[in-house]
C-alpha positions in Angstrom: 146.6 32.9 148.6 146.4 34.9 145.4 143.0 36.4 146.3 144.3 37.4 149.7 147.4 39.1 148.2 145.3 40.9 145.7 143.0 42.2 148.4 146.0 43.3 150.6 147.7 45.1 147.7 144.4 46.7 146.6 143.9 48.1 150.1 147.4 49.3 150.4 147.4 51.1 147.0 143.9 52.5 147.6 145.1 53.9 150.9 148.0 55.7 149.3 145.6 56.8 146.5 143.4 58.4 149.1 146.3 60.3 150.5 147.5 61.4 147.1 143.9 62.5 146.2 143.4 64.5 149.3 146.9 66.2 148.9 146.2 67.0 145.3 142.8 68.4 146.1 144.0 70.6 148.9 147.2 71.8 147.0 145.2 72.2 143.8 147.7 70.1 141.8 146.4 67.9 139.1 149.1 65.2 139.0 148.8 63.8 142.6 145.0 64.2 142.2 144.8 62.0 139.1 147.4 59.5 140.4 145.4 59.2 143.6 142.2 58.6 141.7 144.1 56.0 139.6 145.5 54.3 142.6 142.0 54.0 144.1 140.4 52.7 141.0 142.8 50.4 139.2 142.7 47.5 141.7 139.2 46.8 140.6 140.4 46.0 137.0 143.6 44.1 137.7 143.3 40.4 138.5 146.9 39.4 138.9 149.4 40.3 141.7 152.5 41.2 139.7 150.8 43.6 137.3 149.0 45.2 140.3 152.3 45.8 142.2 154.0 47.2 139.0 151.1 49.5 138.1 150.7 50.6 141.7 154.4 51.5 142.1 154.4 53.4 138.8 151.4 55.4 139.8 152.9 56.2 143.1 156.2 57.3 141.5 154.6 59.6 138.9 154.1 62.6 141.1 157.7 62.6 142.1 158.9 62.9 138.5 156.1 64.9 136.8 155.3 68.3 138.3 152.7 70.8 137.1 
């Protein structure tokens, strides 16, 4: 079950990451671009569900609070 949950969360966060990345690239804003890149890459390095969810939510929230 844990492997399935990791895969599902990884796909979900990577999808949001792709959206953030495309938005940041088109708007030429660095914060969404880097958060999108982070959201697409970090699931490869996290092997537990709870840290994956926490890191993913934090990376998704950063562009709302940090604006450049």
